[in-house]
Every structure is written in structure tokens, then in C-alpha cells.
C-alpha angles and dihedrals in degrees: 000000000000120000123187119215128185122197141165127209143169092222123112120258090253091054092047092050090049092054092046091050090053090052090048093055094052093075126018090203092064119080117192119202113187136198114191117186144125087253125039138168117232117180104308096341133089112209118197128185108221109183092320095318119108116228119193130198137160117281117216118193110236091233094053116103121217094255128155131159105298116247089229093060119114098251132125113279094242090064092058089045093054096049096076091042094052092046091053090045091055092047093050091050096049104034110079094185126062093225092056089048090051091052089050090051089055090050091050090049092051093046091053092048091050089054093053100259109156114249092233090052091051093049091049093051093046090053089048092056095050093042095051091048095045092240105120092133088064090057096044103037109003091247105199097202094050090047092051089055091046092049094049093045095051093039092062096042116100115250122240090262092049091050090051091050092049092050091046093052090051093051111086091199098053092036112034118204090252090065096047120096113262127218110248111244112204091195092067128073122207110201118207120227124204117225110247115200092194089074091065099044093091096038097101093051093047091046094056092046089062 
């Protein structure tokens, strides 16, 4: 399988390559392909090193079209209403700079228009996002300080999936104790038993004798 890993380091390129070569030689079945740069794409994020400070923005694959659920689709209205909100929420979490966030807002706006969302509807949902998150100055004047607070607040909030997982782990019905992770106790020993088929060879005869 393929596994993507992102890392930062203060080592030189020569030192990094030396460490990766050591890791490569540990197992012939593992192949390491590296990309070393001041700007890299990792999943849906672009990470850029600007004078020692990491700047993050949303990465869009060049082959990806600006598609969202069309407004004309036969879905409940709340689904269409949540699409702009969730897109802005994702952008505010990922984009560390207000200008990158503004560009992403323009992209979201254009994507919604291309999928037949009414302009008034888009404006209303954009206002709703900034109003609920107390960030109207970002919408009206691209206030950098307010955006920084918005970004940090949303970045450290659990996502909907994380909230669902937390609630599930706290529910003894949905998550029985047997499925919950157990704390390893070094004082206990768990012996392993091999399954022996010879023990069951005489089971049918013994069963009928009962």
C-alpha cells in the first residue's frame, strides 16, 4: 500500500537524504519516494516555508473540476444551505493567511454559481457563516487579526466526524467495553493457546453418548 508522510526538519538536505537512505536499507520491501522543497502538497493542503514560518492553504488538484451538489438537485433544502457553510469552514481551518482564505472564498463563490446556486442565496449563506463565527470584519474588510482568531478557533475545534467518534466512545451501548481500548498492565501475563483439532475429533461420538 501507499502511505503519505509529511515532515519538517532543520537538517540540511544532505542530512535528510542520509537518514532516508538508512530507513530504506532496513527493509527491502519498503520503497521511499521523497519530495524535498520549500513548498509541498500533502493531501488537500499546500504547506509553504516562508522564512521559517509555515503557511498553509488549500490544494486543488489541476484535474479537479469545481463541482458541488447542484442547486437544482432533488435534495432537502438544508443540504444546499450547509454546502457553502462547510466549504467556508474547511477554508478557514486550512488557510493560515487571510489573503489565501479570500481567494478560496472567491473560488467557492464561483463553484456555487457554476452549479446554479442563486447569487442571493450564496450571499445569505456567506453572511451566515461570518455572523455565527463572529467574524464579520473578515467579510467586510479582510481584517487580519479577526481572521487569525477565527482560524485558530476553528482549527482547534473537533470536526463533525471527531465529535461523532467521541460521543460513540462515551456511549456504552454503541461502544461496548470489549471494543474500547484497554490500558496495558505489565503485571499481568496473557498466555497464548494454540488451537488443537485433535481435541474435537471425538466430540460427535461423545455427544451422542450423552
